[in-house]
Structures are given as C-alpha cells and as structure tokens.
C-alpha positions, 0 to 999 in steps of 0.5 A: 304312203300309209301312215301309222305313227304317234308323235309327241309333241315337241316344246316348239310346237306347245301352243301351235294349232294341231292343223298347222302342226300336220302340214309342218311335221307329216305332209303340207296337204289342203286344209279341207283334206285335213278336216276330212281326217279329222272327221275321220278319226285317222288323226287324234290327240290322246286318242281322241278326236279333236278340231284343227283348231286344237292348241297343242300341249306338252305331253299330248301324243298325236295319233295318225292312223291309216292315213293314205298320204300320196306326196305327189298328189298332196305335197304343194310345191312351195317356190323359194326365191334365190336371193341375188347379190343386189338383194343382198347387197342392199339388206345390211342397211336394213336392219334396225335391230339383230339379236339372237331372238328376233330382227327389226328391219326398215322394209322397202317398197315394192317387196312383199314379206312372203312370196305369192302367186304374183310375186316370188321375190320376198322378204323371208327368203332373202333374210335366209341368205343374210349373215344375220340369219346364219344358224336361224331361220326366220319366222314371219310375225306380222305382215305389211303390205308389198308397197308399204315401208318401214318397220318389220319384225321377224322372229329367229326362233319357233318360241319368239316367233310363238311370243309375238304371235300371242303379244300381236293377239292380245294388242301388247305391241304397238304400231305408228304409221305415217300416211299422206291422204288426198284432201283434209280430214274433218277433225284434227284427231280422233278414232276411225271405226268401221266394219271392213268385209272380205270373202272366204269363196262365197262367204262374206266375213265382216270385222270391226277395225279401230285407229286412231289418228291425229293430223300432222299437217294439212296443205294444198289439198292434202294431209300428213297423218299419223295412224295408230291402229288397235286392230290388225285388219288386211289393208285397214288404214288404206281401206278406212281412209278411202271410205272417208274420201281420203285415200292414200296417195300413191294408192292404186287399189283404194282410190278415187282416180288416178290423178293423185298419184305421185312419180312411180305410183310410190305408196305414201303410207310408212310403218314408222315406229313399233313398241312393245314390252318382254318380261321386264324390257321395254323395246321401241324401234323407228324406221326412217322414211324412204328418200320418196316419202321424204321428197314427196312432203316435201313437195307438199310443203308438209311437215312431220316434226 
C-alpha cells in the first residue's frame, strides 16, 4: 500500500521517539527500513528530516509521503500468549499494589516479562486477561530476568509508562535485591564498578555498571547479599558477581560450575524492594521472597534479618 498522510501527535505520544511512534501507529517494520525512509525523506516532522531518535512534541505534524508498505512482507507477526485458567487462578496472589495508573506485582520465577523467541508465556499477556486490567492495557516500564523473582512495576496507561521510563532513566527509582552467592566477599560492604560488554551484531558495546552491596550473612562457603544497583544493565548483578568469583546460586548462565546449583536450578536472586516518588507522594513496595529462596537460606543457616 502507498501511504501519503499527515498525522498530528496525540497526547499519549509526546516525548516518544519518532521511530517507535511509526512502529506503533503506521506499520511495525524493521528498524533498518525506518532509517531508510527517514534518510530518503519519506518520513518528516513539520516537513523537515529528523532522526529516528527524535522525541515528538505536542504540535508536531508527521508527514508521510510516497511510502510503499507491503503489509504482508513488512509487518512482524506478533505472538500473543493466551493465558490459561491456571495462569489466571494464580495472578490474584501476585498483586502488591493496584491503582488506576499502575500495578506492582511479585513476579514468580520461570516466566519472562515479555514474550521472546524462546518463551511465549509471559507476564504482560497474562496481565491483559486479569480483572485488574479490565479496561486498561499493561505497559512494560522495566524488566527483571526470567528466572528472577520479585518486585515488578507495570503501568496501566501510556502517560504513566512514560513517567516511569523517565524516572528509571534519571535514576529516581531505587531497587534492592537479595541474592545468595558462592563464597565470601572481600569486604562486608562496598561498591561494585565494572565495564560490561555485549554485542549488537558485530559491534562490541561497553557500558559501565555500578552497584552497592552489603553482606547480610556468611556461612558454609556462601553469602547472603543485599544489592542496590545504581545502573540498570542487562544481567548486571549476575555478571558483576561472577567477575569477582562469587556467582549467584542457581545461575545456569553466569557460573563457575554446576555443583552449587540448588534443587531444580532455582536462581537465588530476588527483587526485594522498590521505592520512588511521584509529585509529593512517596511509594515503597516490598515483595516477600519465594518459599524456595527461604528454604535455601535456611538450609545454609543464613539469616536475612
């Protein structure tokens, strides 16, 4: 289909990236194709060329001219997981907070926040079917790993999704994790600073990772730690502890060997607390560790409090 149309920016898309707006409103095409359209001037803002990272403003007019889109070729097929009765029967126990703008849940282990190539079942698709989201849509504002348990915020509208994204970006949302690691730390408390890397295609990306830690207890060649990440890198805590020779118990990816795995390979990493402020209101939420976590630290004679 050929697209020749002008769009006005709706309130819910103010400060949203141009490329993300295009995927949501016009057509969910590959990023490389959007960049091509922008370079050629098929997509403009106020009749001027812009980059995909441009943040849309209230009075912006998006001009789309002579743009050919083959919906059958370009549109990505999105798999939506259909929540089972078993999924829905368990959700009522997950909610820590539920209001008109967001929810806070205690995410269980073994389920990702969003669907991926290796996992269709996910938190967001399940929440869509719950009574708590009747009349609302769940918006992801941050993620925790599939095997990690604990506090997760999910917005109910685009306005609060943008607000939380901004708060995370400027580091105004503070998280506390609990984890059990192999061995003992050199210090009882301190700051972990590392340069972590990952690849985007063939390009090596290096990012700084910072987290504060405190040893709550140490026995039997293992330690219970409290971690407060300053930065929010992918798998940050797991990577930083492995670098120091103190991998988290149950971590099948970042480990030294398989001999210290708990039963069923449960990851001993739990997002315990989160706090932030919106306007003059301060919010503090806490998620109780799962029974498997409690049983493991009890078995190791460790104490949280």
